[in-house]
N, C-alpha and C positions, 0 to 999 in steps of 0.2 A: 503494500500500500504507500509506503514511504517512497519507494522508488517511482511510482506512476506520479505521485505528488511533485516530486522533484523534477520528473521528465516533463511534465506539463508547466511548470514553473519556467524552466528553462527554455522551452520552446515558445510558449505563450505570453508569459509575464514579464520575463526580463527583456526581451527587446523592446517591449512597450514601456518599460521603466527607462532603459538607456535612450529612447528617442524623446520622452518627457524631460529627462535630465539634460539631454542636448540642447532642446529648444530654451528651456530654463538658462544654461550657461550662456548660449548664443545671446539671448536677449539681455543678461546682464553684463555680458561685454560690449555692447552695443553702447550702454550707459558711460563707458570708458571708465577711467580710473587705474589704479596700480593693478597689474596681473589681468588686464583686459584681453590681451593678446593670449595669453594662455588659456582664460576661459573659453575664448572665441575656438582656438583649435582644439581643445579639449570636447567641446561640444561638437565640433564637426567630427572628431573622432568616434565620438559615442553614437551619432547618428550614421555614420560610415559604415560601421561594422555590421549592424542588422540590415542596412540598406544594400551593402554589397553582397551580404549572404543571400538575402531575396533576390537580388537581381542575378545571382549565378544560379539560383536553382530556377528562376524564371527561364533565363536564356537555355539553360539544359533542355528543359521542357518543350520550349519551342523549336530548337535545333532538332530535337527527336521526332517530334511532331512534323516538321518538314522534310526530314528524311524518312518519315514513315516507319520509324523504328519503335518498338514497343517499350524501350527503357530510356532512363536518363542518359543523355551526352554531355561530358564534361568540355565545356567552352572555356578557354582556348585550348587547353591541355588536358590530355588523357582519352578524350574520346570515350570509347565505351570501356575502356579498361578499368579495373577495380582497385589500381594501386594508389595508395594514401598520397605518394609525393606529388604527383601531377595534380592531384585533386585538391590539396592544401595551396599549391601555389596557384591554381585557377582562382579559388577562392580569394587568396590575398590579392590577387591582381584586381577582381572585382571590387574589392573593398577599397584598395587605391585609387580606382578610377572614379568610384562614388565620392571619395574623400576629395578627389582633384574637382570634380564639378561642382560639389558643394562649396569648396573654397573659392573657386571662380564665381559662382553665382552669389554667395554671401559674402564678398570682399569688402573690407572696408573702405569707404570713400570718404575722402578728406574734405 
């Protein structure tokens, strides 16, 4: 029972908490003051982790559907293999891409 609750927390609640914390940090950083740059980039990081993982999963499902395959396709590395190395690198690339997009869209304007 504890394992089920922990799994549900990690999959459903934790990403939402990370996104809420990210929004709060980014809004506090907009006000300025000491440490505003750190708060801004910490907020972007907290938003990029669940956003990148969701984008990675979505892209794998879309590519598998386009290729008419019945299972997940790891984009850009890994393909149909089940090796952890390429899967982790692909997920990290998606997280970095989402971070870069958020940093560009939410950059400070003087």
